[in-house]
N, C-alpha and C positions, 0 to 999 in steps of 0.2 A: 465484260461487264463490268464497271467500275467496286474499286474497295470502298465498302461502306463505311462510314463515320459516324461513330456511335456515342447517345449521354447517357450513359446507364445500359439498362438490359433492353428497355423495349423504345427508347426514341432516339431517331436517325436523324442526322440532321447533312446537308446539302447545303454548301459554300461556296459560291460563284464568284470567279475575280474576273471583273469588267476593270481591264487597265487602256482599253479604246475608249472608253465617254471619255471625253475633254473639260465637260460641264455638269455639273446636277445642278437640277432643275433650268437650265441653260442658263446659268447664271457664277455658279462656284468653281473655280476651277481647281482639275485632280489629278496634281500630275502624279501622284501614285494611283491612281484610279478609287473606285468602290470594291466593296463587296455588297450582295444582295444572302440573304439567309433565311432555307427555309427547314421549316421540321415537321417531322412525322411520326407520329406515336401511332407505333403496331400494337393494337390492345386485343381485348372483346372487337371493341368498335376501333375503328383505325379514325384519326384524326390527321389530316395534315393542318399543320399551323402557318398561314400565307403561302405565298410562292413566292416567285422574282419580276425581274423586269422583262418584259419579254423578247427573244429575242438572244439575252444573254448567255444563255446557252441551251443547242438546239436537242441536248439531250435530258433537258429538265423531265420532261412528262415520263421516258424512259425510267428514269431514274425511282420517281414514284411507283411504279408499276415493280421495278426492284426490289424496293422495298417490300410491295403490299405483296409477293410471292402469289397473286391468284386471287387473295381478299380482297373485296370491298372497299374502296374507300367510301367511307359513312358518312364524313364531314370536313369541309375546310374552315376553316376558325381564321375568319379574317379580323385581324386586329388594327390593322393600318389600311385604307385605299387608294393612296398614291402611288400610281402606276408602277413603279419600280419594284412595287409586294404584291400586286395584282391582274400583273400583265398576262400570267398564263391562264387567268380563270377559265377561259372561255373554251379552250384548249380541253382541258381538267371537263369542263361540263360534258364538254363532245365521248372524252372518252369513258367518264362516269356517270353514267345519267343516277345511280341510286343516291349521288352525292348530294347533302344538303347545304348549304353555304348559313355557317351560323356567325351572328353579328345584332348588332344595333340597329336601332329603328334609323340613328341618323347613317348607320353602314349601308343602309340598303337605299335611303335615299340615293349615297354617290352612285351606288352599283348600278341601278338602273338607269342612271343618264350616263353614266361609262358603258357601258355592256348592254343595257335593254332587259337584265335578270330581274323579273319577277316575279319568279316558281321557285319550287325547295329551297326556301328561305327557311331559317330557323331562327325564329328572333329569343335574343335573352337580355335580362335586365341586369342590374349591377347587383352582384351580388350572387348571382345564383351559379349552380352547379349541374355539372355534365359527366355522369358515370361514363367509362370509357372501359369498366374492365376491375382490372388490377391499378389504373388512373384516372383520377375523377380531378375534375377540372372546377376551378371556380370562378370566376369573372368577377374581372375589376375596371371600372370605365374611368378613363383617367383622358377627361375630355380636356383639349387645348395642349393639346402633348403628343405633337403641335396640330392637330387637327380636331374641328371636333367631337369625331366620329371615334378615336385615338380607344382603345382601352388595350387590356393583359387581360391573362393567364396565370395562373397560378394552378399549381399540381399541387395536391393536397399529400397526394401521395408522398411523392419524393422530391418537395422544397425546391422545384422548379419554374422559374417565372419566365411567361414568357413576352415581354416587354415593348413589344411593337417598335415603334423607332426611340421611346426612350434607352439610353447608354450605346448609343452605337456610336459613329464614326465613320471619317473618309481614311478610302486610301482599300487598297487591295492587302490580304494580309500575306503576310512574304514569312510564307510555311508553315508555320505557330501558328494553331487555329485558338487554342486556349489559354487563358490568363497566364498561366503558370509555365508557356511554351517560350514566351518573349521575354523580351527587356521591352517593357510600357512605358518607359521612360526615356529621352524623350520624342521618338517619332511618336510613338500610335496615342500617348497624352496627349501630344500635341494637335494632333489631325480631330481627337474624341473634343476638346475642346475650340478649335475650331467649327467645328462641326456644330456645337450645343451655340456656341455664340451665333451662328450668323443662321441656326435652322430653328432651333426649342428656343433663345434666351428670349426670346421679347413674351415666350409663356410661364418664365421664369416661376411667376404669383402659381401657375397650377402645378408646375413642381411640385413645387412646395404642397398643393395639396395634393398628388399624389404621393408625395413620400410619406404625407399624416397616413394615410390608406394602407401603406406598406408598413407600418410601425408598429411595432411586435409581432413581426412574419418573420417565420424562419425560412430565409431562401438561401438555400442551398447553390442551386446554379440561378445566373441570368442568362438568357437567350435572347439578344436583340436582334432585329433584324439588320444591322448591318455589322460590319467588324466584328473582335474576339465574342468567343465564349468564356464567361467566367463562372468557373466553378472550382478554383484555388483560396480566392479570395472576393467574393463579392459586394463584401464592405468596403472595398478602398473603389468602386464606382459608383458607389451608391455614397458614400462622405464626396466623394468630387463634383460630383450631380446637387448634394445640400449645397456645397461651397458653393457653387457659380450659380445658384437660383436663389441663393441668398446674395451674391452682390461683392464675396467676400474675395480678395486679391493679396497680393505679395505687395511687401513693401518697395517698388520699382517707379520706373517712370515709361511712358510710355512719349516719347516725343514723334509728330506728324508736323511736317512743313509744306507749304507750296509756296513754290520761287520761278520765276521769272528770268533774274539778273542776276542769281546767286547771293543776293542780299539776303534775304530771307535764313536761303541755307546757310549762309554764315553763322548768324544768328542760330540756328538750331547745334549748329554744332561748337557753339562757344558757350551754348545754355546747358550741350549733355558733357563737356570738359568739367566746365562750373561744379554742377553735381557729384560727377565725378570728383573732382579735389574736397567736394564736402564728407564724400564718404556714402553717397549711394552707387551701389557696387553693379542692381540690375537696371538697365539704360537703356533701349531699344528707341532707332533713329531712321523716319521713314522718308522718304520724296513718295510724296501722294500722288507725282503723274508718276510710279513707275512702279508701286503696288498695289495690289489689286487689294481692295474693299474687306474681302474677307480674311487674308493676314492683319490688318489695320482691328479690325473686330476682336481676331483673335487673342493681339496684345494685351487693346483696352479691358479686356477680358481679365486679363492675368493681372494686371500691376495697379497700384491704385492711384498713382501720381500721373494725369493726363495733360498736357503741354502741348497748345496748340497751335502755329503757327500760320500767317498768312498773308502774302505782298498783296496791292489795290489789283483788282482785275476792272474796272470798268465804275469806278466810283462803290463796289463789291467787294468780297473774297472771294479770291480765284476759285473757279465754278467747282471745283473735283472737292475744294473743301466743303463748299455749300454742301454737298451731296453730302462726305461723310458726315457734317453736323445734322444733316434732315435726316440718314441715317438714326446717328445716336439718342433722337428725340423719339423715332418710329419706335424704336426696339426697348427704349426704357430703361436703360443701363442708369444705375445708382451710384453712391456712395464712392463717387471718384473727388480726386482734387484737381484743382484745374487751374491752371496759368498757362498766358494769350499772349502772344508775341506778334509783330510781323514789322515789313516795310511798306513806305509809298513815294514815288514819284511826284507826282504832281499834285496828288491830290488825295486826300484816304477812302479807306471803303472796307478793306480787310477787319481789320484789329475793331472797326467800330461796328460791323456785322459779326464779329466774332462772340464784341460784347454782350451784343444783343443777343447771341445764343447761349452764352452763360447764362443772362438771365431767366428764362425759358426752360434752359435743361437743370437748374437749381443744384448744382454742386456747389462744394465749397471752390471759394476764389481764394486763392495762398494771395496775391499779392493786385496791385494792378496793373493790366496789360503794360507790355515791354514795347511801344512802336517806334518807331527810327528813320527820320527822313534820307533817303539816299543808302548811300553804303555805310554799312555798324563800325565806322571807326572805335579806336579806342576808348576815345573822348566821350562816344554815345552810350555806352551799356552801360550807362549806372543805373539803369531799368532795371538790365538783363541780371546786375551782380541780387539786386532784391529780388527777384524772381526765383534765383535759382537757391537765392540763402534762405528763403520762406517756404519754397518745396521741400529742399532739404532740413528743414528742422521738422513739416507736417509728420514727411514721411519718420525719420527716425525716430521723434517722439511716440507714435501710433504703435 
């Protein structure tokens, strides 16, 4: 029998580290794996808070039985129906025929579509409570953080907040399970921001609405479905979500370029050096052909300055740069300073289309785009110098 991890006297926690999964949602790289969290409140009535991905831990259902010690499992509270959290529902229904599935109307719509479950359902409304005995759960609906059915449960007794995917992160947990057991920055913070920018960031306005609903609530512990449990300083992670969902960022620059014959790459390095010479200390340079989109979005969420460069490609911008600009329009990142640059050989297209993106995205353009025909020799770099000076001045005065 495994050692049981507890949060307080009656709340048990199962953390499953999945280091085999290569892609989250079959899209986002997981070099450090990912973790799934499930919680069980053993009270006069017993309630399981979400499950884990099917097959990620062959002993998961046995863990549930171990915690219960022969008691019935009265409730399964579903905060989020995505399969990495609902994968064990069918197995639990077989083992615990007395179990009721607690969720909202939209939860049950997805539940039926996934598993054909149409009975043993207990629908709750926003703000309703459920008494377990010592613990009382209050349900807080948080739609579109990041699916329409997502909700949270707040334990009125001990101030524990079960948050679904909110406050989660990429990456398995390396030993420490709680925020006071690890060095949060830079590793865990980076993976949390990468998770936010790629999975949740599009719904930042809804995150703000969720935070407003939770304002004034005394939260002692935050229990997300991925990553660390926050028992020491939950206000830290709430503050990060507030900052990210307001599109606040540091005074740095993310430079992303697309280059076939090294000309635009040379411009990117020249611009980066110029920014450093003018006092900008936080600079990241990415070759878009070698850096996955998830890491680009992570840095774009981190820094206020954005510099995008593209060579011309069939009278358009480079296809991977076009993909990035389309994604930025889709997720709606706001409040950035933008600088554009690029090169062409026989006809333009890269910078022209970047300029069109600039008009659509609505960010503040710091200067006219720098476009160079051919090799960016020293005598051609005046427009780059203007771009550098304007970006540095805007960042350092902000």
